[in-house]
C-alpha positions in Angstrom: -27.9 8.3 84.7 -30.1 8.0 81.8 -27.9 10.0 79.8 -25.3 7.6 80.2 -27.4 4.6 79.4 -28.7 6.8 76.4 -25.1 7.2 75.3 -24.1 3.5 75.3 -27.2 2.6 73.6 -26.2 4.7 70.5 -22.7 3.3 70.6 -23.6 -0.5 70.6 -26.3 0.7 67.6 -23.1 2.3 65.6 -20.9 -0.6 66.2 -23.7 -3.2 64.8 -24.0 -1.3 61.5 -20.3 -1.0 61.2 -20.4 -5.1 61.5 -23.1 -5.3 58.9 -21.0 -3.0 56.5 -18.0 -5.2 57.0 -20.0 -8.1 55.9 -21.7 -6.6 53.2 -18.1 -5.2 51.8 -17.1 -8.8 51.9 -20.1 -10.2 49.8 -19.8 -7.1 47.4 -16.2 -8.5 46.6 -17.1 -12.2 46.0 -20.1 -10.8 43.7 -18.0 -8.6 41.4 -15.2 -11.6 41.1 -18.2 -14.3 40.1 -19.4 -11.2 37.5 -16.3 -11.2 36.2 -15.5 -14.9 35.4 -19.0 -15.2 34.1 -18.8 -11.8 31.7 -15.6 -14.1 30.3 -17.3 -17.4 29.8 -20.4 -15.8 28.2 -17.5 -13.9 25.7 -16.1 -17.4 25.1 -19.6 -19.0 23.8 -20.1 -16.2 21.7 -17.0 -16.4 20.3 -17.5 -20.1 19.2 -20.8 -19.0 17.7 -19.0 -16.0 15.7 -21.1 -13.3 17.7 -18.3 -11.0 18.0 -20.7 -8.0 19.0 -21.7 -10.0 22.2 -18.1 -11.1 22.8 -17.1 -7.4 22.7 -20.0 -6.2 25.0 -18.8 -9.0 27.6 -15.4 -8.3 27.9 -15.8 -4.4 27.7 -17.7 -5.2 31.0 -15.6 -7.3 32.5 -12.4 -5.5 31.8 -14.2 -2.2 33.4 -14.5 -4.6 36.6 -11.0 -5.7 36.5 -9.4 -2.0 36.3 -10.6 -1.6 40.0 -7.7 -1.5 42.2 -9.4 -4.5 44.4 -9.9 -6.7 41.5 -6.2 -6.0 39.7 -5.2 -9.8 40.1 -7.8 -10.8 37.6 -7.0 -8.0 34.9 -4.5 -10.8 32.8 -7.2 -13.0 32.7 -9.6 -10.4 31.1 -6.8 -9.1 28.8 -6.0 -13.0 27.8 -9.7 -12.9 26.3 -9.8 -9.6 24.7 -6.3 -10.5 22.7 -8.2 -13.9 22.2 -11.0 -12.0 20.7 -9.0 -9.5 18.4 -7.2 -13.0 17.1 -10.5 -14.4 16.1 -11.3 -10.8 14.6 -8.1 -11.3 12.5 -7.2 -8.0 13.9 -3.5 -9.2 14.8 -1.6 -5.9 15.3 -4.1 -5.4 18.2 -4.1 -9.1 19.5 -0.4 -8.8 19.4 -0.8 -5.5 21.8 -3.3 -6.5 24.1 -1.0 -10.0 24.6 2.2 -8.1 25.7 0.2 -5.8 28.1 -1.5 -9.3 29.6 2.2 -11.0 29.7 3.3 -8.0 31.7 0.5 -8.2 34.5 0.7 -11.7 34.5 4.4 -11.7 35.5 3.9 -8.8 37.7 1.5 -10.8 39.9 3.5 -13.9 39.1 1.1 -16.6 38.5 2.6 -19.2 36.4 -0.5 -20.7 34.8 -1.8 -17.4 33.8 1.5 -16.8 32.3 1.9 -20.0 30.3 -1.9 -19.6 29.2 -0.8 -16.2 27.5 2.4 -17.3 26.1 0.8 -20.1 24.6 -2.0 -17.6 22.9 0.8 -14.9 22.2 3.0 -17.6 20.2 -0.3 -18.6 17.9 -1.1 -15.0 17.3 2.5 -14.4 16.2 2.2 -17.3 13.8 -0.7 -15.6 12.1 1.8 -12.7 11.4 4.6 -14.9 10.1 7.0 -13.9 13.1 7.8 -17.7 13.6 10.9 -17.7 15.3 9.5 -15.8 18.4 6.5 -18.1 18.5 8.7 -21.1 18.5 10.4 -19.4 21.7 6.8 -18.5 23.4 5.7 -22.1 22.8 8.9 -23.3 24.2 8.2 -20.9 27.3 4.6 -22.3 27.4 5.4 -25.6 27.6 8.1 -25.5 30.0 5.8 -24.0 32.5 3.3 -26.5 32.0 5.7 -28.9 32.4 7.0 -27.7 35.7 3.3 -27.2 37.0 2.8 -31.2 36.0 -0.1 -29.6 34.0 -0.6 -32.5 31.3 -4.0 -31.3 30.1 -3.3 -27.7 29.5 0.2 -28.9 27.5 -2.3 -30.0 24.7 -2.7 -26.2 23.8 1.1 -26.2 22.9 0.8 -29.1 20.9 -1.8 -27.2 18.9 0.5 -24.3 18.6 3.0 -26.5 17.2 1.2 -27.8 14.6 -0.2 -24.5 13.9 3.5 -23.4 13.5 4.6 -26.6 11.2 1.4 -26.0 8.9 2.5 -22.4 8.4 6.2 -23.7 7.5 5.1 -26.5 5.4 6.1 -29.1 7.5 3.1 -30.8 7.0 3.9 -34.2 8.1 4.9 -32.7 11.9 1.5 -30.9 11.5 -0.4 -33.9 11.0 1.1 -35.3 14.0 0.6 -32.6 16.2 -3.1 -31.7 15.6 -4.2 -35.6 15.9 -2.5 -35.4 19.2 -4.1 -31.9 20.2 -7.7 -33.7 19.0 -7.4 -36.0 21.2 -6.6 -34.0 23.9 -9.4 -31.5 23.7 -12.0 -34.2 23.2 -10.8 -36.1 26.4 -11.3 -32.6 28.2 -14.6 -31.9 26.4 -13.5 -28.7 24.9 -16.1 -29.2 21.6 -14.6 -25.8 19.6 -11.0 -26.7 20.3 -11.3 -30.3 19.2 -13.4 -29.5 16.0 -10.6 -26.5 15.1 -8.0 -29.2 15.1 -10.0 -31.3 12.7 -10.1 -28.6 10.6 -6.3 -27.6 10.6 -5.4 -31.5 10.4 -7.6 -31.6 7.3 -5.9 -28.5 5.5 -2.6 -29.9 6.3 -3.4 -33.4 4.7 -4.9 -31.5 1.6 -1.0 -30.1 1.1 0.8 -32.9 2.4 2.9 -34.9 -0.3 1.1 -38.5 -1.0 4.7 -40.0 -1.6 5.2 -39.8 2.1 1.8 -40.0 3.5 -0.8 -42.9 2.0 -4.1 -41.5 0.7 -4.1 -38.1 2.4 -6.7 -36.5 0.4 -9.2 -39.6 1.2 -8.1 -38.7 5.2 -8.8 -35.3 4.8 -12.2 -35.5 3.4 -13.2 -37.5 6.3 -12.0 -34.9 8.8 -14.0 -32.3 6.9 -17.1 -34.5 6.7 -16.5 -34.5 10.6 -16.1 -30.9 11.1 -19.3 -30.1 8.8 -21.1 -32.4 10.7 -20.4 -31.0 14.4 -20.0 -27.4 13.3 -23.7 -27.4 11.7 -24.9 -28.1 14.9 -23.3 -26.4 16.8 -23.4 -23.1 14.7 -19.6 -22.8 14.2 -19.9 -20.8 11.0 -16.4 -20.1 10.6 -15.3 -23.6 10.5 -17.8 -24.1 7.8 -16.5 -21.5 5.5 -12.9 -22.7 6.0 -13.8 -26.1 4.9 -14.5 -24.4 1.1 -11.1 -23.2 1.0 -9.7 -26.5 2.2 -11.9 -28.5 -0.4 -10.5 -26.1 -3.1 -7.1 -27.5 -2.3 -8.2 -30.9 -2.4 -9.8 -30.0 -6.2 -6.6 -28.6 -7.2 -4.5 -31.7 -6.0 -7.3 -34.0 -7.9 -6.8 -31.6 -10.9 -10.3 -30.4 -10.9 -9.9 -26.6 -11.5 -13.1 -25.8 -12.8 -14.8 -27.2 -9.5 -11.6 -25.9 -7.7 -12.6 -22.4 -8.6 -16.1 -22.4 -8.0 -15.4 -23.5 -4.7 -12.8 -20.8 -3.9 -15.1 -18.4 -5.3 -17.9 -19.4 -2.4 -15.2 -19.4 -0.1 -14.0 -15.9 -1.2 -17.7 -14.5 -1.1 -18.3 -16.3 2.2 -14.9 -15.0 3.8 -15.9 -11.6 2.5 -19.5 -11.2 4.3 -17.4 -12.6 7.8 -14.8 -9.6 7.2 -17.7 -7.4 7.4 -18.9 -8.9 10.7 -15.1 -8.6 12.0 -14.9 -4.9 11.0 -18.2 -4.2 12.7 -17.0 -5.9 15.7 -13.5 -3.8 15.7 -15.7 -0.6 15.1 -17.4 -1.6 18.7 -14.3 -2.8 20.1 -12.7 0.9 19.5 -15.6 2.4 20.7 -15.4 0.3 23.9 -11.9 0.8 23.9 -12.3 4.6 24.2 -14.5 4.5 27.3 -12.3 2.6 29.0 -9.4 4.8 27.9 -11.2 7.7 29.7 -11.4 5.5 32.9 -7.8 4.3 32.5 -7.0 8.1 32.4 -8.7 8.9 35.6 -7.8 6.2 37.6 -4.0 6.9 36.7 -4.3 10.8 37.3 -5.8 10.4 40.6 -4.6 6.7 41.8 -3.2 8.0 44.9 -6.5 10.2 45.8 -8.6 6.5 45.1 -6.3 4.3 47.1 -6.9 6.9 50.3 -10.4 7.4 49.3 -11.2 3.9 49.2 -9.4 3.0 52.8 -11.3 6.1 54.6 -14.8 5.1 52.8 -14.2 1.5 55.0 -13.0 3.1 58.1 -15.3 6.3 57.9 -18.4 3.9 58.2 -16.7 2.6 61.5 -15.6 5.8 63.2 -17.8 8.2 61.4 -21.0 7.3 63.5 -19.1 6.9 67.0 -18.1 10.5 66.2 -21.3 11.7 65.2 -22.8 10.3 68.3 -20.3 11.7 70.5 -20.2 15.1 68.6 -24.1 15.3 68.8 -23.5 15.1 72.3 -21.6 18.0 72.9 -22.5 20.4 69.7 -24.9 20.5 67.0 -22.3 22.3 64.9 -20.5 19.2 64.3 -23.7 17.9 62.1 -23.7 21.0 60.5 -20.5 20.6 59.2 -21.1 16.8 58.3 -23.8 17.7 55.9 -21.5 20.2 54.3 -18.7 17.7 53.8 -21.7 15.6 51.9 -22.6 18.2 49.8 -19.2 19.2 48.8 -18.5 15.9 47.7 -21.3 15.4 45.6 -20.5 18.9 44.0 -16.9 17.0 43.1 -18.4 14.0 41.9 -20.7 15.6 39.5 -17.8 17.7 38.4 -15.5 14.6 37.5 -18.4 13.0 35.9 -18.7 16.6 33.4 -15.1 16.2 32.6 -15.3 12.4 32.0 -17.7 13.2 29.3 -15.9 15.7 27.9 -12.8 13.5 27.8 -14.8 10.8 26.3 -16.2 13.2 23.6 -12.4 14.1 22.4 -11.4 10.3 22.6 -14.4 9.3 20.2 -13.5 11.7 17.9 -9.8 10.4 17.4 -11.2 6.8 17.6 -13.7 7.4 14.8 -10.7 8.8 12.8 -8.4 5.6 13.3 -11.3 3.2 12.8 -12.1 5.1 9.1 -8.1 4.8 8.6 -8.4 0.9 9.4 -11.0 0.1 7.6 -10.0 1.7 4.1 -6.6 0.1 4.8 -7.8 -3.2 5.7 -10.8 -3.5 2.6 -8.6 -2.2 0.1 -5.3 -4.5 0.8 -7.9 -7.6 1.0 -9.3 -6.8 -2.1 -5.8 -7.2 -4.0 -5.8 -10.9 -3.8 -9.4 -12.0 -5.1 -9.0 -9.0 -7.8 -6.1 -11.2 -9.2 -8.0 -14.0 -9.5 -10.8 -12.2 -11.1 -8.7 -9.9 -13.7 -6.5 -13.2 -14.4 -9.0 -15.6 -15.2 -10.9 -12.8 -17.5 -7.6 -12.4 -19.2 -7.3 -16.3 -20.0 -11.1 -16.4 -21.0 -10.5 -13.5 -23.6 -7.5 -15.4 -24.8 -8.9 -18.6 -25.7 -11.4 -17.3 -28.5 -14.6 -16.8 -26.6 -17.9 -16.5 -28.6 -18.8 -12.6 -29.6 -21.5 -12.9 -27.2 -19.0 -14.0 -24.2 -16.2 -11.9 -25.4 -18.8 -8.9 -24.7 -19.2 -10.1 -21.1 -15.7 -10.6 -20.8 -14.8 -7.3 -21.9 -17.3 -5.7 -19.5 -15.8 -7.8 -16.5 -12.3 -6.7 -17.9 -13.1 -3.0 -17.7 -14.9 -3.6 -14.1 -11.9 -5.3 -12.8 -9.4 -2.4 -14.1 -12.1 0.5 -12.8 -12.2 -1.4 -9.0 -8.5 -1.8 -9.5 -7.9 2.3 -10.1 -10.3 2.8 -7.1 -8.4 0.8 -4.5 -5.1 2.2 -5.6 -6.6 6.0 -5.4 -8.0 5.0 -2.1 -4.9 3.6 -0.6 -3.0 6.9 -1.9 -5.8 9.0 -0.8 -5.5 7.0 2.7 -1.7 7.5 3.0 -1.8 11.2 2.9 -4.7 11.8 5.0 -2.8 10.0 7.8 0.4 11.7 7.0 2.0 8.6 6.1 3.4 10.1 2.8 7.3 11.3 3.0 8.9 13.7 0.2 12.1 12.0 -0.7 15.4 14.4 -2.0 17.5 12.4 -4.1 19.0 13.5 -7.6 16.9 12.4 -10.6 17.1 13.5 -14.5 13.8 15.5 -14.9 13.4 15.0 -18.9 13.6 11.3 -18.7 10.9 11.0 -16.0 8.8 13.2 -17.8 9.6 11.2 -21.3 8.8 8.1 -19.2 5.3 9.2 -18.3 4.1 10.5 -21.9 5.5 6.7 -23.2 3.0 5.3 -20.6 0.0 7.2 -21.5 0.8 7.1 -25.2 -1.5 4.4 -26.2 -4.2 5.7 -23.8 -4.1 8.8 -26.0 -4.1 6.8 -29.3 -7.0 4.6 -28.1 -9.2 8.1 -28.1 -7.4 9.7 -31.1 -5.9 12.3 -29.2 -2.5 13.9 -30.2 -0.2 14.7 -27.1 2.2 18.0 -27.8 5.3 18.1 -25.5 7.0 21.3 -25.4 10.1 20.9 -22.8 12.4 24.1 -22.1 16.1 23.0 -23.0 17.5 25.9 -20.6 16.3 23.3 -17.6 19.3 21.5 -15.5 19.4 17.6 -16.8 19.2 16.5 -13.2 17.5 18.0 -10.2 16.8 17.2 -6.2 13.6 16.1 -5.6 10.9 13.2 -5.2 10.7 11.7 -8.6 7.8 9.2 -7.6 5.7 12.0 -6.7 6.0 14.3 -9.5 5.5 10.8 -12.0 2.1 10.4 -9.9 1.1 14.1 -10.5 1.7 14.2 -13.9 0.4 10.7 -14.7 -2.9 11.7 -12.6 -3.4 15.2 -14.7 -2.3 14.0 -18.4 -4.6 10.7 -17.8 -7.4 13.1 -17.2 -6.9 15.2 -20.1 -7.3 11.9 -22.0 -10.2 10.5 -20.2 -12.3 13.9 -20.9 -10.9 14.8 -24.5 -11.6 12.8 -27.9 -10.2 13.5 -31.3 -8.4 16.7 -29.9 -5.3 17.6 -28.7 -3.1 17.8 -25.0 -0.1 20.0 -24.3 2.3 18.8 -21.8 4.6 22.4 -21.4 7.5 22.2 -19.0 9.3 25.6 -18.8 12.0 27.3 -16.6 10.2 29.7 -14.3 13.1 31.0 -12.7 16.8 29.8 -12.0 19.9 30.6 -10.2 23.3 28.9 -9.5 21.6 26.5 -7.2 17.9 26.4 -7.8 15.5 26.1 -10.3 11.7 26.9 -10.3 10.1 24.4 -12.8 6.5 25.3 -14.4 4.2 22.7 -15.6 1.4 23.0 -17.6 -1.1 20.5 -18.7 -3.9 21.5 -21.3 -6.6 20.0 -23.2 -9.2 20.7 -25.8 -12.0 18.3 -23.4 -15.4 18.9 -22.1 -14.0 21.7 -19.8 -15.2 22.2 -16.2 -18.0 24.8 -15.0 -17.1 27.7 -13.0 -19.6 26.6 -10.2 -17.4 23.1 -10.0 -14.1 24.5 -10.2 -14.4 25.6 -6.5 -15.1 21.8 -5.3 -13.3 19.6 -8.1 -10.0 19.4 -6.2 -12.3 17.8 -3.2 -12.2 13.8 -2.6 -14.9 12.0 -4.7 -15.7 15.1 -6.5 -16.8 14.9 -10.3 -17.3 17.9 -12.7 -21.2 16.6 -12.9 -23.5 14.0 -12.4 -23.7 13.5 -16.1 -19.6 13.4 -17.0 -19.5 10.9 -14.1 -22.2 8.2 -16.0 -20.4 9.2 -19.0 -16.5 8.7 -18.0 -16.9 6.8 -14.4 -14.0 7.7 -12.2 -14.2 8.1 -8.3 -13.0 12.0 -8.3 -10.0 11.1 -6.1 -7.3 11.9 -8.8 -7.3 15.7 -8.3 -7.6 15.3 -4.6 -4.8 13.3 -4.6 -2.6 15.6 -7.0 -3.8 18.6 -4.7 -2.1 17.2 -1.5 0.8 15.9 -3.1 1.3 19.5 -4.1 0.9 20.9 -0.8 3.6 18.2 0.7 5.9 19.7 -2.0 5.4 23.0 -0.8 3.5 23.8 -4.0 -0.2 24.8 -5.1 -2.3 23.5 -8.0 -4.4 25.9 -10.6 -7.0 25.7 -12.9 -8.4 27.9 -15.6 -11.4 26.3 -17.4 -14.6 27.1 -19.9 -17.4 24.1 -20.7 -16.8 23.1 -23.7 -13.5 24.5 -24.5 -11.1 22.5 -22.5 -9.4 22.8 -19.4 -5.4 23.8 -18.4 -3.8 23.1 -15.1 -0.8 24.5 -13.9 2.0 24.7 -11.0 5.4 25.3 -10.0 7.7 23.0 -8.3 11.4 24.7 -6.5 14.3 22.0 -6.8 18.0 22.0 -6.3 20.0 21.4 -8.8 22.3 18.3 -9.4 25.3 17.6 -11.1 24.9 17.7 -15.1 25.0 14.4 -16.6 23.8 15.1 -20.2 20.6 15.2 -22.0 18.4 11.7 -22.5 16.8 10.9 -25.8 13.5 12.4 -26.7 9.8 10.6 -26.6 10.0 8.9 -29.9 13.2 7.5 -29.0 12.3 6.1 -25.8 9.4 4.0 -26.8 9.9 0.2 -25.8 9.5 -2.2 -29.2 7.3 -5.0 -27.9 7.4 -8.3 -30.0 6.1 -11.8 -29.1 8.6 -13.8 -30.0 10.6 -12.1 -27.2 8.9 -14.5 -25.1 9.2 -17.8 -27.0 11.0 -20.6 -25.4 11.8 -18.4 -22.2 12.2 -20.3 -19.3 10.6 -18.8 -16.1 10.2 -19.7 -12.4 7.4 -19.0 -10.7 7.6 -18.5 -6.8 4.2 -18.5 -5.3 2.6 -20.4 -2.6 -1.0 -19.6 -3.6 -2.3 -22.6 -5.7 -5.0 -20.5 -7.5 -2.5 -17.7 -8.4 0.2 -20.1 -9.3 -2.4 -21.5 -12.0 -3.6 -18.5 -13.4 0.2 -16.9 -13.8 1.4 -20.3 -15.4 -1.4 -20.2 -17.8 -0.9 -16.5 -18.8 2.6 -17.0 -19.7 2.3 -20.3 -21.1 0.1 -18.2 -23.9 3.0 -16.5 -25.1 5.1 -19.9 -25.2 7.0 -19.6 -22.0 8.5 -22.3 -20.2 7.2 -22.4 -16.6 8.6 -24.1 -13.7 6.2 -23.7 -10.3 7.6 -23.8 -7.1 5.8 -23.0 -3.4 8.4 -21.8 -1.4 11.7 -19.6 -0.9 13.9 -22.6 -0.2 12.7 -24.3 -3.2 13.4 -21.4 -5.4 17.2 -21.1 -4.4 17.7 -24.7 -5.0 16.0 -24.6 -8.2 17.8 -21.6 -9.1 21.2 -23.4 -8.5 20.6 -26.4 -10.5 19.0 -24.7 -13.4 19.6 -21.7 -15.6 16.5 -19.8 -15.9 15.6 -16.6 -18.3 13.8 -14.8 -15.5 12.1 -15.4 -12.0 8.9 -14.2 -11.1 9.1 -13.9 -7.1 6.2 -13.3 -4.5 7.4 -11.8 -1.4 5.2 -13.2 1.6 5.5 -17.1 1.7 5.9 -19.9 4.4 9.3 -20.1 5.6 11.7 -17.4 4.2 10.3 -14.5 2.4 10.8 -13.6 -1.2 12.9 -10.8 -0.3 15.5 -13.1 1.7 15.2 -15.3 -1.1 16.2 -13.1 -3.6 19.4 -12.0 -1.5 20.6 -15.6 -1.5 20.0 -16.2 -5.1 22.1 -12.8 -5.7 24.9 -14.4 -3.8 25.6 -17.0 -6.7 23.8 -15.9 -9.7 24.0 -11.9 -10.6 22.5 -11.8 -13.8 19.2 -13.9 -13.9 16.2 -11.0 -14.0 14.0 -11.5 -11.0 10.7 -9.6 -10.7 8.6 -8.8 -7.5 5.4 -10.4 -8.2 3.0 -9.5 -5.3 -0.2 -8.3 -4.0 1.2 -5.5 -1.8 1.9 -1.9 -2.3 5.8 -1.5 -2.3 6.1 2.2 -3.4 7.3 3.3 0.0 10.1 0.9 -0.1 11.0 0.8 -3.6 14.5 1.5 -3.3 14.9 -1.6 -0.4 13.6 -3.8 -3.2 16.1 -2.9 -5.7 19.0 -3.2 -2.8 18.0 -6.8 -2.1 18.5 -7.9 -5.9 14.9 -7.2 -8.0 15.2 -5.5 -11.4 11.6 -4.9 -11.1 8.2 -5.1 -9.6 4.5 -6.0 -10.6 1.8 -5.2 -8.3 -1.3 -7.8 -8.6 -3.5 -7.4 -9.5 -2.2 -6.2 -13.0 -3.1 -5.4 -16.6 -1.8 -8.0 -18.9 -0.4 -5.6 -21.0 1.7 -3.9 -18.4 2.8 -7.2 -17.1 4.4 -8.6 -20.7 5.9 -5.0 -21.2 7.9 -5.1 -18.0 9.3 -8.5 -18.4 9.8 -7.6 -22.2 11.7 -4.6 -20.8 13.7 -6.6 -18.2 14.4 -9.6 -21.0 15.9 -7.0 -23.1 18.1 -5.2 -20.8 19.6 -8.4 -19.6 20.1 -9.5 -23.4 21.7 -6.1 -23.8 24.5 -6.6 -20.8 24.7 -10.4 -21.7 26.1 -9.1 -24.9 
């Protein structure tokens, strides 16, 4: 009887413990949900303060919690916040990727309110990537869902999105109406940051609107700018304060106060660059966080079934385990021993799983670090091109305006520094593409001698500046046309010959192109570049082809340079199945040589020699020539127009592709300079439209993007030539001169 009573007490005690465990489990779920919401709120407030590192940290913690199976329904909300973070960091590619995942997850859980919010954010992100048609579609979807849900408060978000879309498309009257309505709605809901953002964009639209269609827009724009400054300063909205300087520069341009506009724009670019550095640090932090989450995702994906079963068994085990143990204790002590052994094995498995996770995390971190490096180099070099155009363009204009001797010395130093920085940007981009394996070798027919002649012609002035003589030896037994990548061989020769010119003064440079081996279908071409320059020491010859390597510290100080040229040559030749060789002595010059195997193409005859292909350059060719400048950036318009007017060219400036098509139909221009990325239709689309009714007018792509990889596509679209920004004024006018003369020849 006493033994039965003891058993009864044990069973009751176990049931009480199990009941307590159920209540504790329920409270744990509620606490986790509250934690996710709090982390999202903290991240939102951090974004408003421009504290991106804090926002990344909070969203990383929220994402980890939302990845657990029981909280999956909250994942779309967290992903929405992450997409908004990347949008504010201007990392639009990643923002699009996360928004798509959020849409897919939200549609899975069929929560229409969440779906509408994500559609609206996705549309705003698409506006920043210039995908206007797709953006309009998702704004319509979001608006439709808010109407269905009878959620008039949330519809203010789509009104704001429509305002951003209208602003980008140049529909400034529509944008003004949308932003005013959105600002009112945000104010009624107490959403201060969103309200001030609407005022900022409203001022932007008013600064660009046509005064003929809107009364006193600049006065109203300044009123809203003052309101933005007052609120943003008190609340710490630094990004909006920075944007005020850009908008103010647009207003000053409209008021024809160029000097003040330039100072305002310079300050904006400086502040924007500082903000960009903060963005990059936050992106790097986000990539590291994403790596850790990626490990967790992989673990969950590979063991999802086991985790589900384990989750259920843990809960049921607490209810039944103690009962089983109590009953088994009465029957045998063996069960207790087995239970302890199972616990030890579970701990050993958990320890092993932790070690595997650490190893995987180390691998992923290494890969993410490599991606972060490539992203940083690509982003920073491309972002530098637009302000560099302003620097080099204004420097050229100031030099042309007969400055004082002491000013001219400073301006020449500024010009040299700009050209050096541009060379560095181009070399870093090339090396970054090579290291990321994004360079492909083309195999198309080209005239070998013509290509080499063109390289020597381009470098002839540089050689003459240093009083060097280029001796050109070309083997006449070589085939006229071969099949290969003409751009890559040009790039290799330009780097090697420029290097010889740089380190040689009052000397000789030999360029030799010989027939090393020839069959009926193939030829091996031997290239040699030799100079009488400074030479390279034996010690440095082992490392000269590495990135950022120079012959010596003294050489770097004397001649400058980044040491990237020879590294690019080495990588390009390896892609083409070849290798670079070097022979050099200090003080006696250097000789580089390599062999490339080409397939022989159909023979079309020899081209003219080096002296015959020299371009004749006369300033009179530009007199009274009419040119249309198609450019949406006001500062770039001013610089390009002034540079051309110095050559007595007659300029017409238009802001977008549609106006360019209209003017091209109504007037006969001698040449058109076409930007690529503009609101509305792109420069490529505008050129295709112009070519439908005008086949002869020369059109040059004047753009800050690098387009060498898609050069053939640009020629197919109808461009005669392209000039990358920033450019040297000499190269700029030489290309315009060549295109004008070619067109005159065709017309005759």
